VOGU-3710 file (C-alpha; in Angstrom, 3 decimals, decimal comma):
1> mkisglltrq> 54,799/-2,924/32,159  53,663/-3,323/28,556  56,508/-5,715/27,769  55,788/-7,754/30,914  52,105/-8,015/29,995  53,013/-9,143/26,490  55,306/-11,879/27,802  52,579/-13,109/30,171  50,082/-13,374/27,318  52,627/-15,230/25,196
11> qeelpglagv> 53,267/-17,734/27,981  49,541/-18,301/28,412  49,211/-19,000/24,689  51,853/-21,752/24,776  50,379/-25,269/24,378  50,023/-27,701/27,272  48,921/-27,662/30,882  50,170/-24,799/33,082  50,180/-24,510/36,843  52,194/-23,656/39,951
21> arverrsgdl> 54,854/-26,253/40,802  54,965/-27,810/44,261  58,236/-29,708/44,660  58,640/-32,338/47,371  61,006/-35,303/47,545  58,823/-36,916/50,212  55,389/-37,122/48,597  53,772/-37,763/51,970  54,602/-34,189/53,022  53,231/-32,611/49,842
31> prrvrtgdia> 49,456/-32,594/50,548  49,855/-29,956/53,260  51,226/-27,445/50,711  49,507/-28,288/47,449  46,492/-26,288/46,259  43,847/-26,643/43,575  45,360/-26,166/40,134  48,936/-26,949/41,232  51,341/-29,384/39,575  53,041/-31,784/41,997
41> vidhadldrr> 56,690/-32,603/41,327  57,627/-35,742/43,282  60,110/-38,598/43,469  57,944/-41,619/44,249  58,665/-44,998/42,669  55,610/-47,292/42,553  53,082/-44,561/43,280  50,512/-45,982/45,698  46,789/-45,385/45,672  46,618/-43,507/48,972
51> taetlvaagv> 49,148/-40,896/47,834  47,368/-40,558/44,498  43,984/-40,114/46,186  45,437/-37,444/48,463  46,811/-35,533/45,480  43,477/-35,809/43,652  41,597/-34,602/46,731  43,971/-31,612/46,947  43,005/-30,633/43,397  46,281/-31,107/41,499
61> igvvnaapsi> 45,994/-30,968/37,721  49,315/-32,603/36,946  51,977/-34,839/38,500  55,619/-34,943/37,425  57,357/-38,008/38,839  61,147/-38,169/38,807  60,891/-41,953/39,317  58,830/-44,557/37,439  55,285/-44,584/38,800  55,212/-48,320/38,046
71> sgrypnlgpe> 58,594/-49,999/38,400  57,330/-53,489/37,593  57,905/-54,941/41,058  54,170/-55,269/41,672  50,947/-53,794/40,224  50,569/-50,615/42,277  47,340/-48,661/41,936  48,261/-44,972/42,145  48,685/-44,146/38,428  45,210/-45,460/37,595
81> vllaagvtli> 43,694/-43,214/40,270  45,387/-40,119/38,822  44,365/-40,830/35,237  40,786/-41,668/36,234  40,565/-38,224/37,871  41,866/-36,522/34,728  45,268/-35,669/36,219  48,156/-35,486/33,740  51,003/-37,847/34,732  54,537/-37,528/33,347
91> dgvgndilnq> 56,768/-40,376/34,472  60,462/-41,097/34,813  61,718/-37,547/34,307  64,850/-38,134/36,410  66,140/-36,691/39,671  67,465/-33,512/38,029  63,896/-32,256/37,678  63,746/-31,724/41,464  66,566/-29,188/41,149  65,500/-27,692/37,824
101> vkdgakirlh> 61,982/-26,807/38,980  61,664/-24,131/41,647  58,923/-24,579/44,203  56,157/-22,062/43,554  57,257/-21,329/39,979  54,926/-21,494/36,987  55,600/-24,560/34,799  53,982/-26,116/31,777  53,458/-29,773/30,790  53,279/-30,691/27,120
111> eggvfagere> 53,733/-34,054/25,370  55,985/-35,502/28,065  58,038/-32,338/28,532  58,260/-30,036/31,544  58,759/-26,390/30,594  59,300/-23,009/32,200  57,952/-20,772/29,453  59,603/-22,111/26,299  62,629/-23,588/28,111  62,516/-27,357/28,618
121> lgrgveqdan> 63,452/-28,409/32,149  63,073/-32,139/31,737  61,363/-34,836/29,740  59,660/-38,108/30,619  56,781/-40,282/29,446  53,239/-38,912/29,545  51,096/-41,851/30,620  47,623/-42,726/29,421  45,143/-45,480/30,245  46,593/-47,901/27,681
131> siadqlieak> 50,218/-47,469/28,742  49,333/-47,907/32,422  47,276/-51,031/31,657  50,196/-52,579/29,762  52,609/-51,826/32,615  50,266/-53,311/35,198  50,023/-56,550/33,219  53,818/-56,812/33,164  54,047/-55,893/36,850  51,857/-58,821/37,882
141> agmatqleaf> 54,768/-61,085/37,051  56,710/-59,427/39,850  54,201/-60,397/42,535  55,771/-63,825/43,072  59,080/-62,219/44,015  57,350/-59,821/46,381  55,456/-62,647/48,076  58,710/-64,530/48,603  60,208/-61,443/50,220  57,061/-61,080/52,292
151> santieflrt> 57,386/-64,647/53,611  60,953/-64,029/54,749  60,023/-60,728/56,374  57,082/-62,339/58,167  59,440/-64,650/60,007  61,695/-61,747/60,930  58,746/-59,615/62,083  57,405/-62,437/64,264  60,854/-62,834/65,794  61,007/-59,172/66,846
161> ertlildgig> 57,319/-58,647/67,701  56,245/-62,066/68,962  55,295/-60,813/72,442  53,070/-58,134/70,907  51,406/-60,413/68,366  51,037/-63,486/70,591  50,458/-61,958/74,032  49,569/-58,304/73,432  52,498/-57,132/75,542  53,369/-53,496/74,906
171> vpeltgsleg> 49,858/-52,288/74,034  49,225/-48,968/75,859  46,396/-48,608/78,365  43,312/-46,562/77,533  41,137/-44,500/79,861  37,913/-45,509/78,122  36,720/-49,113/78,149  36,171/-51,200/75,006  35,209/-54,384/76,825  31,880/-55,773/75,695
181> rqalvvapgy> 31,513/-53,134/72,954  32,050/-53,038/69,222  34,827/-50,889/67,736  34,730/-49,067/64,402  38,268/-48,430/63,127  38,470/-45,907/60,266  41,657/-45,583/58,166  42,146/-43,195/55,215  42,118/-45,955/52,605  40,260/-46,175/49,311
191> ghaddlrrlk> 36,538/-45,317/49,570  36,657/-44,720/53,328  34,403/-41,639/53,222  31,696/-43,437/51,223  31,835/-46,525/53,460  31,603/-44,360/56,581  28,564/-42,611/55,134  26,863/-45,971/54,505  27,507/-47,022/58,104  25,535/-44,111/59,549
201> ryireykpvl> 22,653/-46,327/60,689  25,022/-48,917/62,159  26,750/-46,222/64,225  23,418/-44,852/65,416  22,079/-48,269/66,454  25,166/-49,930/67,969  27,121/-46,886/69,179  30,564/-48,459/68,644  33,801/-47,061/70,022  35,185/-44,879/67,207
211> igveggadal> 38,915/-45,248/66,479  40,481/-43,021/63,809  43,745/-43,969/62,135  45,636/-40,898/60,891  43,444/-39,249/58,204  40,582/-41,549/59,229  40,248/-39,495/62,414  39,651/-36,391/60,288  37,068/-38,332/58,256  35,160/-39,161/61,454
221> hragykpsvi> 35,346/-35,542/62,578  34,094/-34,229/59,226  31,199/-36,696/59,351  30,072/-35,224/62,661  31,464/-37,899/64,978  33,954/-37,567/67,825  36,613/-40,286/67,739  37,333/-41,856/71,107  40,854/-42,896/70,101  43,255/-41,576/67,441
231> vgtpdtvste> 46,163/-43,749/66,300  48,862/-42,321/64,052  51,599/-39,776/63,551  50,265/-36,340/64,622  51,480/-34,711/61,399  48,835/-36,720/59,503  45,907/-35,379/61,578  44,456/-31,859/61,625  44,883/-29,665/64,694  41,124/-29,416/65,224
241> tlrcgaelvi> 40,765/-33,197/65,334  43,758/-33,618/67,637  42,061/-31,240/70,072  38,664/-32,984/69,979  39,279/-34,804/73,279  40,178/-38,233/71,905  42,905/-40,361/73,447  46,001/-40,078/71,242  48,216/-43,086/70,546  51,395/-42,291/68,603
251> pahldghapg> 53,292/-45,137/66,896  56,937/-45,110/67,969  60,104/-46,780/66,748  61,408/-49,704/68,761  64,018/-47,367/70,287  61,180/-45,232/71,700  61,385/-42,275/69,297  57,891/-41,115/68,316  57,770/-38,897/65,186  55,437/-35,941/65,639
261> leriqdlgvg> 55,477/-35,969/69,427  56,840/-32,411/69,422  53,683/-31,156/67,709  51,502/-32,736/70,386  53,581/-31,087/73,080  53,270/-27,720/71,339  49,492/-28,124/71,211  49,368/-29,028/74,893  47,536/-32,274/74,168  48,243/-35,466/76,097
271> amtfpasgnp> 49,317/-38,599/74,240  50,793/-42,052/74,745  53,293/-43,882/72,557  53,039/-47,374/71,073  56,545/-48,726/70,288  56,166/-51,281/67,498  57,243/-51,855/63,904  53,729/-52,450/62,578  51,798/-49,882/60,544  49,237/-47,622/62,293
281> edlalllada> 46,217/-49,551/60,964  47,451/-52,812/62,482  48,367/-51,136/65,761  44,803/-49,819/65,995  43,436/-53,349/65,500  45,788/-54,774/68,130  44,762/-51,959/70,485  41,056/-52,740/70,100  41,666/-56,470/70,494  43,872/-56,100/73,583
291> hkadliitvg> 41,171/-53,991/75,248  38,599/-56,754/74,633  36,346/-55,239/71,991  33,697/-57,817/71,034  33,796/-57,024/67,313  36,010/-54,787/65,167  34,574/-53,166/62,033  37,173/-51,769/59,629  36,790/-48,940/57,119  39,479/-47,897/54,632
301> fqatlsefld> 41,672/-50,968/55,162  43,406/-52,981/52,434  41,228/-55,919/51,437  42,850/-57,459/48,351  46,320/-58,746/47,518  46,977/-55,839/45,149  45,935/-53,330/47,820  48,100/-55,076/50,395  51,189/-54,846/48,181  50,298/-51,254/47,344
311> rgrsgsnpst> 51,263/-48,133/49,332  54,912/-48,680/48,516  55,200/-51,629/50,861  56,191/-54,106/48,160  55,588/-56,924/50,609  58,047/-55,596/53,174  55,594/-55,104/56,048  54,038/-58,391/57,224  52,276/-56,939/60,261  48,923/-56,879/58,450
321> fltrlrlgsk> 48,979/-60,606/57,761  49,927/-61,574/61,313  47,489/-59,094/62,866  44,578/-60,428/60,829  45,656/-63,982/61,689  45,595/-63,149/65,392  42,210/-61,404/65,359  40,537/-63,929/63,058  36,774/-63,611/62,704  36,635/-60,703/65,150
331> vidgaavatl> 37,465/-58,347/62,245  34,730/-57,544/59,701  34,974/-55,227/56,706  32,727/-52,183/57,000  31,427/-52,537/53,436  29,948/-55,930/54,355  28,264/-54,477/57,438  26,783/-51,650/55,367  25,415/-54,164/52,847  23,771/-56,229/55,592
341> qrsrtpmsav> 22,326/-53,084/57,134  20,736/-52,086/53,832  19,213/-55,532/53,303  17,579/-55,617/56,745  14,079/-54,152/56,965  13,882/-51,882/60,027  11,077/-52,438/62,559  9,908/-48,845/62,122  9,192/-49,549/58,444  7,155/-52,633/59,377
351> vllvlavlav> 5,094/-50,644/61,912  4,417/-47,889/59,369  3,330/-50,481/56,810  0,866/-52,097/59,250  -0,570/-48,705/60,234  -0,958/-47,755/56,573  -2,872/-50,978/55,836  -5,140/-50,434/58,847  -5,833/-46,878/57,725  -6,818/-48,079/54,256
361> vvvallvsgl> -9,166/-50,712/55,747  -10,846/-48,170/58,045  -11,350/-45,691/55,201  -12,788/-48,437/52,975  -15,249/-49,481/55,661  -16,402/-45,926/56,287  -16,874/-45,228/52,578  -18,814/-48,460/52,026  -21,249/-47,741/54,890  -20,353/-50,997/56,628
371> gaavvdqlad> -18,155/-49,351/59,218  -20,803/-49,182/61,988  -21,891/-52,802/61,470  -18,290/-54,040/61,564  -17,584/-52,071/64,743  -20,705/-53,564/66,408  -19,660/-57,052/65,348  -16,131/-56,567/66,730  -17,596/-55,268/70,020  -19,875/-58,305/70,344
381> tagvvsayfk> -16,975/-60,660/69,602  -14,796/-58,928/72,179  -17,588/-59,278/74,755  -17,939/-62,998/74,109  -14,176/-63,572/74,403  -14,031/-61,553/77,628  -16,931/-63,515/79,142  -15,232/-66,797/78,170  -11,994/-65,973/79,985  -13,865/-64,670/83,011
391> glfs> -15,671/-68,012/83,190  -12,362/-69,875/83,181  -11,047/-68,042/86,259  -14,341/-67,756/88,241
//
């Protein structure tokens, strides 16, 4: 016992950042297991912002990436998110690290090395703000290639999904009606929680149909709202939200297989599938449009070219472009709606201002001693006006 305690103290005195390792080849599955203070060991080339935000929200203190977090194909945003949150990022360690590190074991990060006690398990490049900035500048040169690939894939996507995009064929039916109403579609993209918070007054005034996309459904539930529709793979949504009574729409492959359907069956919750090759966000937009929503407000969606190429897509999924082209001006970004809501003076504020001015005038008249004379004058004027109108109709 004494020797064991001595070894533990020696390990704690070693330099670097120490934490429990959580190893996962598929980084999308990691957030369900990671805890505050853990170190994520992943294999994720071109780390996207959504994955990085999920890891930050889970409380990781370090990320060891077997692959390059920025490959140079396009300027992905994930590494910046990690560094801005103070998370240590060691890049390009190699695939062997996934076998060298045991899940749940204590590891230590120091100057680009990954250690178990004093034994080095692997070595990569510890990134900082300057190194990431330099890589992003170089990666911008790769955007032209990605856009060329995107153009080719757009044609192929339109060939396979033309009936869905052009005619809305294949969109599942919903029990609730969206016709003549506005729809608020919330996805778990960058800043979605803040944007949803700013739209509180809009939701209260317009009462839109609430559609949650994957983690966006949980965001609605945490904010105190009940989503009417949930679109996404069930594994990305909490059990409590899945059981909230919303209609569930599960994206399915073109062959009909719907990942996560088994979980829904185990929970005893009803669901419908949506066979299509588009991403869940675009399927939610097509769903709202096909069911004749007047206006579609989006929260947590990709708005810029860099964001569109992010999330590991590298231009390979053109459904977003074609979906936005189909819906046109019907789609409005939630941040813009929140800005317009803030700039509009509510009628209640105007009424309170008028009442406050009247109260000040009344108090001034009473204090000055002219209150009784003014009241008599107003009464006489009202009598004259009343007599005038009576004369017109007699």
